[in-house]
NUBASE-188732 format. One line per 10 residues: number of its first residue (from 1); their letters; for each residue z negated, y, x negated of N, C-alpha, C, CB. Coordinates in steps of 0.1 Angstrom, whole numbers, plus 5000, padded with zeros to 4 digits. Glycine has a CB too. Layout:
BEGIN
NUM> A> Z Y X Z Y X Z Y X Z Y X ~ ... $
REM end
This chain:
BEGIN
1> XXXXXXXXXX> 6763 7619 8286 6768 7627 8297 6756 7630 8306 6779 7620 8305 ~ 6754 7643 8309 6743 7647 8317 6745 7642 8332 6741 7661 8317 ~ 6734 7641 8338 6734 7637 8352 6731 7649 8361 6724 7626 8355 ~ 6739 7651 8372 6737 7662 8381 6739 7656 8395 6746 7674 8378 ~ 6729 7653 8402 6730 7647 8415 6723 7656 8425 6723 7633 8416 ~ 6726 7669 8424 6720 7679 8434 6727 7679 8447 6721 7693 8428 ~ 6736 7670 8449 6743 7668 8462 6750 7681 8467 6733 7663 8472 ~ 6758 7686 8458 6765 7699 8461 6776 7696 8472 6772 7704 8449 ~ 6780 7684 8473 6790 7681 8483 6784 7675 8495 6801 7671 8477 ~ 6786 7681 8507 6780 7676 8519 6790 7668 8527 6775 7688 8528 $
11> XXXXXXXXXX> 6786 7656 8530 6794 7647 8538 6789 7645 8552 6796 7633 8531 ~ 6796 7649 8561 6792 7647 8575 6799 7635 8581 6795 7660 8583 ~ 6792 7629 8591 6798 7618 8598 6809 7623 8607 6787 7610 8606 ~ 6821 7617 8606 6832 7621 8614 6829 7617 8629 6845 7615 8610 ~ 6833 7626 8638 6831 7624 8652 6843 7616 8657 6829 7637 8660 ~ 6841 7606 8665 6852 7598 8671 6859 7606 8682 6846 7584 8676 ~ 6871 7611 8679 6878 7619 8688 6890 7611 8693 6883 7631 8682 ~ 6888 7598 8696 6899 7590 8701 6908 7586 8690 6907 7598 8712 ~ 6920 7590 8691 6930 7586 8681 6932 7597 8671 6944 7582 8688 ~ 6922 7600 8664 6923 7611 8654 6932 7608 8642 6910 7615 8650 $
21> XXXXXXXXXX> 6931 7595 8638 6939 7591 8626 6951 7584 8631 6930 7582 8617 ~ 6962 7588 8626 6975 7582 8630 6976 7569 8622 6987 7591 8627 ~ 6978 7558 8629 6979 7545 8622 6993 7539 8624 6968 7535 8628 ~ 6999 7535 8613 7012 7529 8614 7011 7514 8614 7021 7534 8603 ~ 7017 7507 8623 7016 7492 8623 7023 7486 8611 7021 7486 8636 ~ 7019 7475 8607 7025 7467 8596 7030 7454 8601 7015 7465 8584 ~ 7044 7452 8602 7049 7439 8606 7046 7428 8597 7064 7440 8609 ~ 7045 7416 8602 7043 7404 8594 7029 7399 8593 7048 7407 8580 ~ 7020 7406 8600 7006 7401 8600 6999 7404 8587 7006 7386 8602 ~ 6987 7398 8585 6979 7401 8573 6979 7388 8564 6965 7404 8577 $
31> XXXXXXXXXX> 6977 7390 8551 6977 7379 8542 6963 7377 8536 6987 7382 8531 ~ 6959 7365 8534 6946 7362 8528 6946 7365 8514 6942 7348 8530 ~ 6934 7368 8508 6932 7371 8494 6930 7359 8486 6921 7381 8492 ~ 6928 7361 8473 6926 7350 8464 6911 7349 8461 6934 7352 8451 ~ 6907 7351 8449 6893 7348 8445 6883 7357 8452 6891 7349 8430 ~ 6886 7371 8452 6878 7380 8459 6886 7385 8471 6873 7392 8450 ~ 6881 7384 8482 6888 7387 8494 6888 7402 8496 6882 7380 8507 ~ 6900 7408 8497 6901 7422 8499 6906 7424 8513 6911 7428 8489 ~ 6902 7434 8521 6907 7436 8534 6922 7438 8534 6900 7449 8540 ~ 6927 7436 8546 6942 7435 8547 6948 7448 8546 6946 7428 8560 $
41> XXXXXXXXXX> 6950 7454 8534 6955 7467 8533 6966 7467 8522 6944 7477 8530 ~ 6978 7462 8524 6988 7464 8514 6991 7479 8513 7001 7456 8518 ~ 6997 7483 8502 6997 7497 8499 7011 7502 8495 6987 7500 8488 ~ 7012 7515 8496 7025 7521 8493 7023 7534 8485 7033 7525 8506 ~ 7029 7535 8473 7027 7546 8464 7035 7558 8469 7031 7543 8450 ~ 7031 7570 8465 7040 7581 8467 7053 7580 8459 7033 7595 8464 ~ 7064 7584 8464 7077 7581 8457 7078 7589 8445 7088 7584 8466 ~ 7086 7584 8435 7090 7590 8423 7078 7595 8415 7099 7602 8427 ~ 7068 7587 8413 7057 7591 8405 7054 7580 8395 7044 7593 8414 ~ 7053 7584 8382 7051 7574 8372 7039 7580 8363 7063 7571 8363 $
51> XXXXXXXXXX> 7027 7574 8365 7016 7579 8357 7015 7571 8344 7003 7578 8365 ~ 7009 7577 8335 7006 7571 8322 7018 7565 8315 6996 7560 8325 ~ 7029 7572 8316 7041 7567 8309 7041 7574 8295 7054 7570 8317 ~ 7051 7571 8288 7052 7577 8274 7056 7591 8274 7062 7569 8266 ~ 7061 7597 8286 7065 7611 8287 7055 7620 8293 7079 7611 8294 ~ 7043 7618 8290 7032 7626 8296 7034 7640 8291 7019 7621 8293 ~ 7031 7651 8299 7031 7664 8294 7020 7667 8284 7029 7674 8305 ~ 7022 7677 8276 7012 7680 8265 6999 7685 8272 7017 7690 8256 ~ 6987 7681 8266 6975 7686 8272 6973 7701 8270 6963 7678 8266 ~ 6965 7707 8279 6962 7721 8278 6953 7723 8266 6955 7726 8290 $
61> XXXXXXXXXX> 6953 7735 8261 6945 7739 8249 6930 7737 8252 6947 7753 8245 ~ 6926 7739 8265 6912 7737 8268 6907 7723 8269 6909 7744 8281 ~ 6917 7714 8268 6913 7700 8269 6919 7693 8256 6919 7693 8282 ~ 6911 7695 8245 6916 7690 8232 6911 7675 8231 6910 7698 8221 ~ 6921 7667 8229 6918 7652 8228 6916 7648 8214 6928 7644 8235 ~ 6919 7656 8204 6918 7653 8190 6929 7643 8186 6904 7646 8188 ~ 6927 7637 8174 6936 7628 8168 6933 7614 8173 6936 7629 8153 ~ 6940 7609 8183 6938 7596 8188 6951 7589 8192 6929 7597 8201 ~ 6960 7588 8181 6973 7583 8183 6975 7569 8177 6983 7592 8178 ~ 6965 7563 8171 6967 7551 8164 6963 7539 8173 6958 7550 8151 $
71> XXXXXXXXXX> 6969 7528 8171 6967 7516 8180 6968 7519 8194 6953 7510 8176 ~ 6979 7525 8198 6981 7530 8212 6985 7518 8221 6991 7541 8213 ~ 6978 7517 8232 6982 7507 8242 6986 7516 8254 6970 7497 8246 ~ 6999 7516 8257 7004 7524 8268 7000 7519 8281 7020 7525 8267 ~ 6996 7528 8290 6993 7525 8303 7005 7528 8312 6981 7533 8309 ~ 7011 7518 8317 7023 7519 8326 7021 7511 8338 7036 7515 8318 ~ 7020 7518 8349 7017 7511 8362 7029 7504 8367 7012 7521 8372 ~ 7041 7507 8361 7053 7500 8365 7058 7505 8379 7050 7485 8366 ~ 7066 7496 8384 7072 7500 8397 7064 7493 8408 7087 7495 8398 ~ 7057 7501 8416 7049 7495 8427 7055 7499 8440 7034 7501 8426 $
81> XXXXXXXXXX> 7059 7488 8447 7065 7490 8460 7059 7482 8470 7080 7487 8459 ~ 7056 7488 8482 7050 7480 8493 7053 7487 8506 7034 7479 8491 ~ 7052 7480 8516 7054 7485 8529 7041 7493 8534 7058 7475 8540 ~ 7043 7502 8543 7031 7509 8548 7022 7499 8555 7035 7519 8558 ~ 7009 7501 8552 6999 7492 8558 6992 7500 8569 6988 7488 8547 ~ 6982 7494 8575 6974 7500 8585 6964 7509 8580 6968 7489 8594 ~ 6963 7511 8567 6953 7520 8561 6960 7531 8553 6943 7512 8551 ~ 6960 7543 8558 6967 7554 8552 6960 7558 8539 6968 7566 8561 ~ 6947 7557 8538 6940 7561 8525 6945 7552 8514 6925 7561 8527 ~ 6945 7539 8516 6949 7530 8505 6964 7532 8502 6947 7516 8510 $
91> XXXXXXXXXX> 6972 7535 8512 6986 7538 8510 6988 7549 8500 6993 7542 8523 ~ 6981 7560 8502 6983 7572 8494 6976 7572 8481 6978 7584 8502 ~ 6966 7562 8479 6959 7561 8467 6964 7550 8458 6944 7559 8470 ~ 6976 7544 8461 6981 7533 8454 6982 7535 8439 6995 7529 8459 ~ 6988 7546 8435 6989 7549 8421 6976 7551 8414 6998 7562 8419 ~ 6966 7558 8421 6953 7559 8415 6946 7546 8414 6945 7569 8423 ~ 6948 7537 8423 6941 7524 8422 6947 7516 8410 6944 7516 8435 ~ 6960 7517 8409 6967 7511 8397 6962 7516 8384 6982 7512 8398 ~ 6960 7530 8383 6955 7536 8371 6941 7531 8368 6956 7551 8372 ~ 6933 7531 8378 6919 7526 8376 6919 7512 8370 6911 7526 8390 $
101> XXXXXXXXXX> 6927 7503 8376 6927 7489 8371 6933 7489 8357 6936 7481 8380 ~ 6943 7496 8354 6949 7496 8340 6940 7502 8330 6963 7502 8340 ~ 6934 7513 8333 6926 7521 8324 6915 7512 8318 6921 7533 8330 ~ 6909 7504 8326 6897 7496 8322 6901 7486 8311 6891 7489 8334 ~ 6914 7483 8310 6918 7473 8301 6924 7478 8288 6929 7464 8308 ~ 6925 7491 8286 6931 7497 8275 6921 7501 8264 6939 7510 8279 ~ 6926 7499 8251 6918 7502 8240 6919 7517 8235 6921 7493 8228 ~ 6931 7522 8237 6934 7536 8233 6945 7542 8241 6937 7537 8218 ~ 6945 7555 8240 6956 7563 8248 6960 7575 8240 6950 7567 8262 ~ 6973 7577 8240 6979 7587 8231 6977 7601 8236 6994 7584 8229 $
111> XXXXXXXXXX> 6976 7603 8249 6976 7617 8255 6966 7617 8266 6990 7621 8260 ~ 6953 7618 8263 6943 7618 8273 6944 7631 8281 6929 7617 8266 ~ 6947 7642 8275 6948 7655 8282 6960 7654 8293 6951 7666 8273 ~ 6971 7648 8289 6982 7647 8298 6978 7637 8310 6994 7641 8291 ~ 6970 7627 8307 6965 7618 8317 6956 7626 8327 6958 7606 8311 ~ 6948 7634 8322 6939 7642 8330 6946 7651 8340 6929 7650 8321 ~ 6956 7658 8334 6964 7667 8343 6972 7659 8354 6974 7674 8334 ~ 6977 7648 8350 6985 7640 8360 6976 7634 8371 6992 7629 8353 ~ 6963 7630 8367 6954 7625 8377 6950 7636 8387 6942 7619 8371 ~ 6948 7648 8381 6944 7659 8390 6956 7662 8400 6942 7672 8382 $
121> XXXXXXXXXX> 6968 7661 8395 6980 7663 8404 6980 7652 8414 6993 7664 8396 ~ 6978 7640 8410 6979 7629 8420 6968 7629 8430 6978 7616 8412 ~ 6956 7634 8427 6945 7635 8437 6949 7646 8447 6932 7638 8430 ~ 6954 7657 8442 6959 7667 8451 6970 7662 8461 6964 7680 8444 ~ 6979 7654 8455 6989 7648 8464 6983 7639 8474 6999 7641 8455 ~ 6973 7631 8470 6966 7623 8479 6960 7631 8491 6954 7615 8472 ~ 6954 7642 8488 6948 7651 8499 6959 7656 8508 6941 7663 8492 ~ 6970 7660 8503 6981 7666 8511 6986 7655 8520 6992 7671 8502 ~ 6989 7643 8515 6994 7632 8523 6985 7628 8534 6998 7620 8514 ~ 6972 7628 8530 6962 7624 8540 6961 7634 8552 6948 7622 8534 $
131> XXXXXXXXXX> 6962 7647 8548 6962 7657 8558 6974 7656 8568 6961 7671 8552 ~ 6985 7654 8562 6997 7652 8570 6997 7640 8579 7010 7651 8561 ~ 6989 7630 8575 6988 7618 8583 6978 7619 8594 6983 7606 8574 ~ 6970 7630 8594 6960 7633 8604 6947 7627 8601 6965 7627 8617 ~ 6944 7624 8589 6930 7619 8585 6920 7631 8586 6930 7613 8571 ~ 6908 7628 8591 6899 7639 8593 6895 7645 8580 6886 7634 8601 ~ 6891 7658 8579 6887 7665 8567 6875 7658 8560 6884 7679 8569 ~ 6865 7654 8568 6854 7647 8563 6857 7635 8555 6843 7644 8574 ~ 6866 7627 8561 6870 7614 8554 6878 7617 8541 6879 7605 8563 ~ 6887 7628 8542 6894 7631 8530 6885 7636 8519 6905 7642 8533 $
141> XXXXXXXXXX> 6875 7644 8522 6866 7649 8512 6858 7637 8506 6856 7659 8519 ~ 6853 7628 8514 6846 7616 8509 6855 7608 8500 6840 7608 8520 ~ 6867 7606 8505 6877 7597 8497 6880 7604 8484 6890 7595 8505 ~ 6882 7617 8483 6884 7624 8471 6873 7623 8461 6887 7639 8473 ~ 6861 7623 8466 6849 7622 8458 6849 7608 8452 6836 7624 8466 ~ 6852 7598 8460 6852 7584 8455 6863 7582 8444 6855 7574 8467 ~ 6875 7588 8446 6885 7586 8436 6881 7593 8423 6898 7593 8442 ~ 6876 7605 8424 6871 7611 8411 6861 7603 8404 6866 7625 8415 ~ 6851 7598 8412 6840 7591 8406 6845 7578 8399 6830 7587 8416 ~ 6853 7570 8405 6858 7557 8399 6867 7560 8388 6865 7549 8410 $
151> XXXXXXXXXX> 6876 7570 8388 6885 7572 8377 6877 7578 8365 6896 7582 8381 ~ 6867 7586 8367 6859 7591 8356 6852 7580 8349 6849 7602 8361 ~ 6846 7570 8357 6839 7559 8351 6849 7551 8343 6833 7551 8362 ~ 6861 7548 8348 6871 7540 8341 6874 7546 8328 6883 7538 8350 ~ 6876 7559 8327 6880 7565 8315 6868 7566 8305 6885 7579 8317 ~ 6857 7570 8310 6845 7572 8301 6839 7559 8296 6835 7580 8309 ~ 6843 7548 8301 6838 7535 8296 6849 7529 8287 6834 7526 8307 ~ 6858 7537 8282 6868 7532 8272 6865 7539 8258 6882 7535 8276 ~ 6868 7533 8247 6866 7540 8234 6873 7554 8233 6870 7531 8223 ~ 6885 7554 8238 6893 7567 8237 6888 7577 8247 6907 7565 8239 $
161> XXXXXXXXXX> 6882 7573 8258 6876 7582 8268 6864 7589 8263 6874 7576 8281 ~ 6855 7581 8257 6842 7587 8252 6845 7596 8240 6833 7576 8248 ~ 6855 7594 8232 6858 7603 8221 6866 7615 8225 6866 7595 8210 ~ 6870 7616 8237 6878 7628 8241 6869 7638 8248 6889 7624 8251 ~ 6875 7649 8253 6868 7660 8259 6867 7657 8274 6875 7673 8257 ~ 6869 7645 8279 6868 7642 8293 6854 7645 8299 6872 7628 8296 ~ 6844 7643 8290 6830 7645 8295 6828 7660 8299 6820 7640 8285 ~ 6835 7669 8292 6833 7683 8295 6841 7687 8307 6836 7691 8283 ~ 6851 7679 8311 6859 7683 8322 6863 7671 8330 6872 7691 8317 ~ 6853 7665 8336 6856 7653 8344 6863 7657 8357 6843 7645 8347 $
171> XXXXXXXXXX> 6869 7647 8363 6876 7649 8376 6866 7653 8387 6884 7637 8381 ~ 6854 7648 8386 6844 7651 8396 6840 7666 8395 6832 7642 8395 ~ 6839 7671 8382 6835 7685 8380 6847 7694 8384 6832 7687 8365 ~ 6859 7690 8383 6870 7698 8387 6871 7700 8402 6884 7692 8382 ~ 6869 7689 8410 6870 7689 8424 6857 7692 8432 6877 7677 8429 ~ 6846 7687 8426 6833 7688 8433 6822 7695 8426 6829 7674 8437 ~ 6825 7700 8414 6815 7707 8406 6803 7698 8403 6811 7720 8413 ~ 6805 7685 8401 6794 7676 8397 6799 7668 8385 6791 7667 8409 ~ 6790 7662 8379 6793 7655 8366 6791 7640 8368 6785 7660 8355 ~ 6783 7635 8377 6780 7621 8379 6779 7617 8393 6766 7618 8372 $
181> XXXXXXXXXX> 6787 7607 8397 6788 7603 8411 6784 7588 8413 6801 7605 8417 ~ 6779 7582 8402 6776 7568 8403 6766 7564 8414 6771 7563 8390 ~ 6757 7573 8417 6747 7570 8428 6752 7575 8441 6733 7577 8424 ~ 6758 7586 8442 6763 7592 8455 6774 7583 8461 6768 7606 8453 ~ 6781 7576 8452 6791 7566 8457 6785 7557 8468 6798 7558 8446 ~ 6773 7552 8464 6767 7542 8473 6760 7549 8485 6757 7534 8465 ~ 6756 7562 8483 6751 7569 8495 6762 7571 8505 6745 7583 8490 ~ 6774 7575 8500 6785 7576 8509 6788 7563 8516 6798 7581 8502 ~ 6787 7552 8508 6790 7539 8514 6780 7535 8525 6789 7528 8503 ~ 6767 7538 8523 6757 7536 8534 6760 7544 8546 6743 7538 8528 $
191> XXXXXXXXXX> 6764 7556 8544 6767 7565 8556 6779 7560 8564 6769 7580 8552 ~ 6789 7556 8556 6801 7551 8563 6799 7537 8570 6813 7549 8553 ~ 6790 7529 8565 6788 7516 8571 6780 7518 8584 6779 7508 8561 ~ 6774 7529 8586 6767 7531 8599 6777 7533 8611 6758 7544 8598 ~ 6789 7537 8608 6799 7538 8619 6812 7532 8613 6802 7553 8623 ~ 6813 7518 8612 6824 7512 8606 6837 7514 8613 6821 7497 8605 ~ 6837 7514 8626 6850 7515 8633 6857 7529 8630 6847 7514 8649 ~ 6849 7540 8629 6855 7553 8626 6858 7554 8611 6845 7564 8631 ~ 6851 7546 8603 6852 7548 8588 6859 7536 8582 6839 7551 8582 ~ 6866 7528 8589 6871 7516 8584 6881 7518 8572 6879 7508 8595 $
201> XXXXXXXXXX> 6889 7529 8572 6898 7531 8561 6891 7534 8548 6907 7543 8565 ~ 6881 7542 8548 6874 7546 8536 6866 7534 8531 6866 7558 8538 ~ 6861 7526 8540 6853 7514 8536 6862 7504 8529 6847 7507 8549 ~ 6874 7503 8534 6883 7494 8527 6887 7499 8513 6896 7491 8536 ~ 6889 7512 8512 6892 7518 8499 6881 7516 8489 6895 7533 8501 ~ 6869 7518 8494 6857 7515 8485 6856 7501 8481 6844 7520 8492 ~ 6859 7492 8491 6858 7478 8488 6868 7474 8477 6861 7470 8501 ~ 6880 7480 8477 6890 7477 8467 6885 7480 8453 6903 7484 8470 ~ 6879 7492 8452 6874 7496 8439 6863 7488 8434 6870 7511 8439 ~ 6854 7484 8443 6843 7475 8440 6849 7461 8435 6834 7473 8451 $
211> XXXXXXXXXX> 6859 7457 8442 6865 7444 8438 6872 7444 8425 6875 7439 8449 ~ 6877 7456 8421 6884 7458 8408 6875 7461 8397 6894 7469 8409 ~ 6862 7462 8400 6852 7463 8389 6844 7475 8388 6859 7462 8376 ~ 6845 7484 8398 6836 7496 8398 6822 7492 8400 6841 7506 8409 ~ 6813 7498 8392 6799 7494 8392 6790 7506 8396 6794 7489 8379 ~ 6792 7518 8390 6784 7530 8392 6770 7527 8387 6783 7533 8407 ~ 6760 7530 8395 6746 7529 8391 6742 7515 8389 6737 7535 8402 ~ 6749 7505 8394 6745 7491 8392 6748 7486 8379 6751 7483 8403 ~ 6756 7494 8371 6759 7490 8357 6746 7488 8349 6768 7499 8350 ~ 6736 7496 8352 6723 7497 8344 6712 7490 8352 6720 7511 8341 $
221> XXXXXXXXXX> 6714 7483 8363 6704 7477 8371 6703 7462 8368 6706 7479 8386 ~ 6691 7457 8367 6689 7443 8365 6695 7435 8377 6674 7439 8363 ~ 6703 7425 8374 6710 7417 8384 6720 7425 8391 6700 7410 8394 ~ 6726 7435 8384 6735 7444 8391 6747 7437 8397 6739 7455 8381 ~ 6752 7427 8389 6764 7420 8394 6761 7413 8407 6770 7411 8383 ~ 6750 7406 8407 6746 7399 8420 6745 7409 8432 6733 7391 8418 ~ 6739 7420 8429 6737 7430 8440 6751 7435 8444 6729 7442 8435 ~ 6760 7438 8435 6773 7442 8438 6781 7432 8446 6781 7446 8425 ~ 6779 7419 8443 6786 7408 8450 6781 7408 8465 6783 7395 8444 ~ 6768 7411 8467 6763 7411 8480 6768 7423 8488 6747 7412 8480 $
231> XXXXXXXXXX> 6770 7435 8481 6775 7446 8487 6790 7444 8491 6775 7459 8478 ~ 6797 7438 8483 6811 7435 8486 6812 7425 8498 6819 7428 8474 ~ 6804 7415 8498 6803 7406 8510 6800 7413 8523 6793 7395 8507 ~ 6791 7422 8522 6787 7430 8534 6799 7438 8539 6775 7439 8531 ~ 6806 7445 8530 6817 7453 8534 6828 7444 8540 6822 7462 8522 ~ 6830 7433 8534 6841 7424 8538 6838 7420 8553 6842 7412 8529 ~ 6826 7416 8555 6823 7411 8569 6824 7423 8579 6809 7405 8569 ~ 6820 7435 8575 6821 7446 8584 6836 7449 8587 6815 7459 8577 ~ 6844 7449 8577 6858 7452 8579 6865 7441 8587 6866 7454 8565 ~ 6861 7429 8585 6867 7418 8592 6863 7419 8607 6863 7404 8587 $
241> XXXXXXXXXX> 6851 7423 8610 6847 7425 8624 6855 7436 8631 6832 7428 8625 ~ 6859 7446 8623 6866 7457 8629 6881 7453 8630 6864 7470 8621 ~ 6887 7448 8619 6901 7445 8619 6904 7432 8626 6906 7444 8604 ~ 6895 7423 8627 6897 7410 8633 6901 7400 8622 6909 7412 8643 ~ 6902 7388 8627 6905 7377 8618 6920 7378 8613 6902 7363 8624 ~ 6922 7376 8600 6936 7376 8596 6943 7363 8599 6937 7379 8581 ~ 6956 7363 8600 6964 7352 8603 6964 7342 8592 6978 7356 8607 ~ 6959 7330 8594 6958 7320 8583 6971 7312 8581 6947 7311 8586 ~ 6979 7311 8591 6992 7304 8590 7002 7312 8582 6998 7299 8603 ~ 7010 7305 8574 7019 7313 8565 7029 7320 8574 7026 7303 8556 $
251> XXXXXXXXXX> 7034 7314 8585 7044 7321 8593 7040 7317 8608 7059 7316 8590 ~ 7032 7326 8614 7027 7322 8627 7038 7322 8638 7017 7332 8632 ~ 7049 7329 8636 7060 7330 8645 7072 7321 8642 7065 7344 8647 ~ 7069 7311 8633 7079 7302 8629 7085 7294 8641 7074 7292 8618 ~ 7098 7292 8641 7105 7284 8651 7116 7277 8644 7109 7293 8663 ~ 7118 7265 8649 7130 7257 8643 7143 7263 8648 7128 7243 8647 ~ 7154 7259 8642 7167 7264 8646 7172 7257 8659 7177 7261 8635 ~ 7165 7246 8663 7169 7240 8675 7182 7232 8673 7170 7250 8687 ~ 7189 7230 8684 7201 7222 8684 7212 7230 8677 7205 7218 8698 ~ 7217 7225 8666 7228 7231 8659 7241 7232 8667 7230 7225 8646 $
261> XXXXXXXXXX> 7248 7242 8663 7261 7244 8670 7273 7240 8661 7263 7259 8674 ~ 7284 7238 8667 7297 7235 8660 7295 7222 8651 7301 7246 8652 ~ 7288 7212 8656 7287 7200 8649 7299 7191 8652 7274 7192 8652 ~ 7301 7180 8644 7313 7172 8646 7314 7166 8660 7313 7161 8635 ~ 7302 7162 8666 7302 7156 8679 7307 7165 8690 7288 7151 8682 ~ 7307 7178 8687 7312 7187 8697 7327 7187 8698 7307 7201 8695 ~ 7334 7182 8688 7349 7182 8688 7354 7167 8689 7354 7188 8675 ~ 7347 7157 8684 7352 7143 8684 7342 7135 8691 7354 7138 8670 ~ 7346 7127 8701 7337 7118 8708 7331 7108 8699 7344 7110 8720 ~ 7319 7103 8703 7312 7093 8694 7319 7080 8693 7298 7091 8700 $
271> XXXXXXXXXX> 7326 7076 8704 7333 7063 8703 7345 7063 8693 7338 7059 8716 ~ 7351 7075 8691 7362 7076 8681 7356 7075 8667 7369 7089 8683 ~ 7345 7081 8665 7338 7080 8652 7334 7066 8649 7326 7089 8651 ~ 7329 7059 8659 7325 7045 8657 7337 7036 8654 7318 7039 8670 ~ 7348 7038 8660 7360 7030 8658 7365 7033 8643 7371 7033 8668 ~ 7365 7045 8639 7370 7048 8626 7361 7042 8615 7370 7063 8624 ~ 7348 7043 8617 7339 7037 8608 7341 7022 8607 7324 7040 8612 ~ 7342 7015 8619 7344 7001 8619 7357 6997 8612 7345 6996 8634 ~ 7368 7005 8614 7380 7002 8607 7379 7003 8592 7391 7011 8612 ~ 7372 7013 8588 7370 7014 8573 7362 7003 8568 7362 7028 8570 $
281> XXXXXXXXXX> 7352 6998 8575 7344 6986 8570 7353 6974 8570 7332 6984 8579 ~ 7362 6971 8580 7370 6960 8580 7380 6960 8568 7378 6958 8593 ~ 7386 6972 8566 7396 6973 8555 7389 6971 8542 7402 6987 8555 ~ 7377 6976 8540 7369 6974 8528 7366 6959 8525 7356 6982 8528 ~ 7362 6952 8536 7359 6938 8534 7372 6930 8531 7353 6933 8547 ~ 7383 6933 8538 7395 6926 8535 7400 6928 8521 7406 6930 8545 ~ 7399 6941 8517 7403 6944 8503 7395 6937 8493 7403 6959 8501 ~ 7382 6935 8496 7373 6928 8486 7377 6914 8485 7358 6930 8491 ~ 7380 6907 8497 7384 6893 8497 7397 6891 8488 7386 6888 8511 ~ 7407 6900 8490 7419 6899 8483 7417 6900 8468 7429 6909 8487 $
291> XXXXXXXXXX> 7408 6910 8464 7406 6912 8450 7399 6900 8444 7397 6925 8448 ~ 7389 6894 8451 7382 6883 8446 7391 6871 8445 7370 6879 8455 ~ 7401 6869 8454 7410 6858 8454 7419 6859 8441 7418 6857 8466 ~ 7424 6871 8439 7433 6873 8428 7426 6872 8415 7440 6887 8429 ~ 7414 6876 8414 7406 6875 8402 7402 6861 8398 7394 6884 8403 ~ 7401 6853 8408 7396 6839 8405 7407 6828 8406 7385 6835 8414 ~ 7420 6833 8409 7431 6823 8410 7434 6816 8397 7443 6830 8415 ~ 7434 6823 8386 7437 6816 8374 7426 6806 8370 7439 6826 8363 ~ 7414 6810 8372 7403 6800 8368 7404 6788 8377 7389 6807 8370 ~ 7407 6790 8390 7408 6779 8399 7419 6769 8395 7410 6784 8413 $
301> XXXXXXXXXX> 7430 6775 8391 7442 6766 8386 7438 6758 8374 7454 6775 8383 ~ 7431 6764 8365 7427 6757 8353 7417 6745 8357 7420 6766 8343 ~ 7408 6748 8366 7399 6737 8370 7406 6726 8377 7388 6743 8379 ~ 7417 6730 8385 7424 6719 8392 7432 6711 8382 7434 6726 8401 ~ 7438 6717 8371 7445 6709 8361 7435 6700 8354 7451 6718 8351 ~ 7423 6704 8351 7414 6696 8344 7410 6684 8353 7401 6704 8340 ~ 7408 6686 8365 7405 6676 8374 7416 6665 8375 7402 6681 8388 ~ 7429 6670 8376 7440 6661 8376 7441 6653 8364 7453 6669 8379 ~ 7439 6658 8352 7440 6651 8340 7429 6640 8339 7438 6661 8328 ~ 7417 6644 8343 7407 6634 8344 7410 6622 8353 7393 6640 8348 $
311> XXXXXXXXX> 7416 6625 8364 7419 6614 8374 7430 6605 8368 7424 6621 8387 ~ 7440 6612 8361 7451 6604 8355 7445 6594 8344 7461 6613 8349 ~ 7436 6599 8336 7431 6591 8326 7423 6579 8331 7422 6599 8317 ~ 7415 6582 8342 7408 6571 8348 7417 6560 8354 7398 6576 8359 ~ 7428 6565 8360 7438 6555 8366 7444 6546 8355 7448 6563 8374 ~ 7448 6552 8344 7454 6544 8333 7444 6534 8327 7459 6553 8322 ~ 7431 6538 8326 7421 6529 8321 7419 6517 8330 7408 6536 8318 ~ 7420 6519 8343 7418 6508 8353 7429 6498 8352 7417 6514 8367 ~ 7442 6503 8350 7453 6494 8348 7451 6486 8335 7466 6502 8348 $
REM end
């Protein structure tokens, strides 16, 4: 795949115009991550969208995928449901994030052309939703570039992606007329890090892709993984400084039920309960004594007879 980094797409720093981006609050606080800490951005997919299912449309004639139907591993993102988070970009890119993660793990795909068409449609939907949300055009443009870049890398590093016509019609070439974005991804990242408060949403989006395995130019760099780990750490600390510390307690607003209502003591005085319990104990003890007496009466009579016989014999021997 040829490299074209002539920087056809111009990214300008967004101007802070107050509340330019509409932010929706997320109830319940933030949750900590597991091995790799991801900023607090639970996500929501666009409704009624199923990418990479078995019912993909047929590919266009200009996107010939050839015969690649053997050993098919179906990519099915399943049912992804989440509440709206404080990051609209991550909300609207949920399906694309899931596709990126799933694609990297697949060995083959039955309909690469159909996948390409659906991803183009999904990226356009992402743009429309972001515009309706009030995200600035500069951020939408940069986010679209990032989505195209990471998805192209995910596909082109699979056996079925390299054997298809994806290299002649990458997502980046469709939307930005470029063929390689592995280096510009990090140029965008550096620009966005210079104003983290205004660019927090796109920084978190980029952090998610880096955490899911995107490498870009660092795939071919010595100690690339160590450098990527440092980049992720830097973004994490930047986003934490902007978002604030996440809530570490499982339920910060937890409260006990307090004094229960409608308990037995509300209807019956304690002294009545004590009398009843004492009566039950006395009856139980008396019943136990009677049972023991009846059970041992026969044995006691036999012992008494034996004792009487022994006494009679001793009396006769004395006489």
